[in-house]
N, C-alpha and C positions, 0 to 999 in steps of 0.2 A: 432844357433852359440851363444855363450855367448857374452854379450856386451864387456867384458874386451878383449876377443880375437879379436873381431871385431875392437876395438880401436887400438890394436897392429898391426893388418893388415893394417888398415887405415893409421896409423902413418908411418909404413915402406913404404907403397905404396908412399906416399907424399915425404918422404925422398928420395926414389928411383928416383922419377921423377925429383928431383932437380940435380941429377947426369947427366953428359954428357951421351947421349945414348950408347957410346962405353964403358963406365965404369959401366954400371949398373949390369951386370952379376957378375962382380968381387965384386961390392959392396954387392950384395945379398949373395955371397959366404961367406963374412966376417960376416955380421950381422945375418944371419939366422943360422950360427953355428950348422948345422945338423938337423934343424927343417924343414924337407921336406914339411910338410903340409903347414907351414907358407910361405915357398918360393912358392910353388905352388899357393897359393891363391894370392900372390902379383903378380907373373908372369902372372897369368890369367887376373888380373885388367890391368896390362901393356898391355897384348896382345890385350885386348878388349877395350882400351882407346880410340882409334880412332872410333870404332864402337859406343860406348857409345856417344861420342860427336855428332854424326849424327843420333842418334836414332830416333828422332821425325822429324827432318828437316834437310835439306842440310847445309852444312857449307859454302856455297858460300857467300862471304862477301857482294856482292851487291844483294844478294836475288835471283839471276838467278837460274832456276832449269833445269836440263838436261830434255828435252822432251823424255817422255817414253810411249810407246804404253802400254795399260793396258793389263795385261796377264789374267785377269778374266773378262769375258764379263757381261754386265748387264743382268739380268735374271737368271744368274747362282745361283743354289741351293747348298749351302755348309752347309750340316746338317740342322739345323733349321733357318740358315740365307739365306736370298734372297738378292743377290747383286743388289743394285739399280743403282749406278753409281760409276765410278772412280773419286776420288777427286784429288789425287796428288801422284807424286813419289818423294822420296828424296834419301838422302845417304843410308838409311837403309831400303829400300823397298817401298811398295806401299800401299796406304790408299784407301779404298773404303767405300761408304756409304751403308748401308744394313739394312733390316728389319728382326728382331727376330720374326718369325711368331708364336712362341710359346707364347711369352709374349707380342706380338704386341707393340713393340717399336723399335725405330731407334737406330742402334749402327754404330760403326766404326770398320772395320776389317783391320787390319795392317798386311800385308804379309811381312815377312822378307826374305832377299836374300837367294838364295839357298845354299850359302856358309855356313849358320847355320846348314843346313841338312847335309852337307859333313863334319863338323867339330864337332865331339862328345863332345869336352870340351866346345866349344862355345854353343852348343845346350843345354847342361846340365846347365851351368851357366845362360843362357836366361830363361830356366824353373824354376830355382830356384829364379831368380830375379822377374820373373812374379808372383809366388806364393808369394813372400814376398810383392810385390806391391799390390796384390789383398787383403792383409790384411789391407791396409791403408783405412781409411775412413775419408775424409776431403774435405770440399767444394772446395779447390783450387787444388786438385789432382784428375785426372780423375779416374774412376772406372773401374778396369778389370773385365769383365765378364766371359771370357772363354778362353781357350788356346787349340789349336789343331794343325792339320796339314792337307793340302790339295794338293794333287799331289805332295807329298814330300816337300812341303814348309810349315815352321812353321808359325802360325799366332796368333795374339792376338785379342780378340773381347773386345772392351771398349766402355765407355759411348760416345755417339756422342754429340759434343758440337758445337753449332752454333756460329757464330761471326768471328772476325778476329784474326789472330795470332799477337803476339807482333812484330814480323818482319814486317808484313803488316802494322801494326799501325805505326810503326817507318818510313816506306817508305812513308807514307802518308804526312809527314811534320813535323816540330818541335813539341816537347811535352813540355809542361810547366813543371816547377819543382815541382809544386804540384802534377801533374798527375804522374810524374816519381816517386816521393816519395810514392804515393798510390800503383804503381806497385811494388815497391821495398819491401814495407810492406806485401803485398800480397804474393809475392814470398818467402820472408823470413819466413812467417807464415807457408806456405806449407813445406818448407825445415825443419823447426823446427819439425812439426808433423812427417815427415818421418824419421828424425834423432832420434826422441824419441822412434820409433817402432825398 
């Protein structure tokens, strides 16, 4: 997609988000003026907005997570990936630690909810976004290694990162302004790289 077209979609998406939920469709009727492709892209972003917010973690404000039984047992072989352990479940699926037996490296496998497999538009968008994200190469953006499906569930295979999440760090206690600035710079650096692509 051309950068200019993406900016048009992004601008319209943000202006649509500023409308009251009940007014968004009539607003799109007015501003899209027969550009069905533009409208579909913006509607797709709106439809997936909640999913995107919860993609990596739950949006629970206090950090609580719904306890979920893992659906993939340790020791399960998924193509070249051997599942080692269940890590966590969030609003957008389950994450497992696994071993890529071909390349002898540890990876993370994120299984998306079955709803993605049931919704062709959401699945198509997920696949396009995964391909776009896999083109990014930045120290502050995890690398996507693979994309697939197992027992009807879409999954991503990505770089496994050790350490604590920002949510866990914040829950551990106050963070100094200096450290907060460092985090902000790192996050903005990653966003700048992603937007540049």
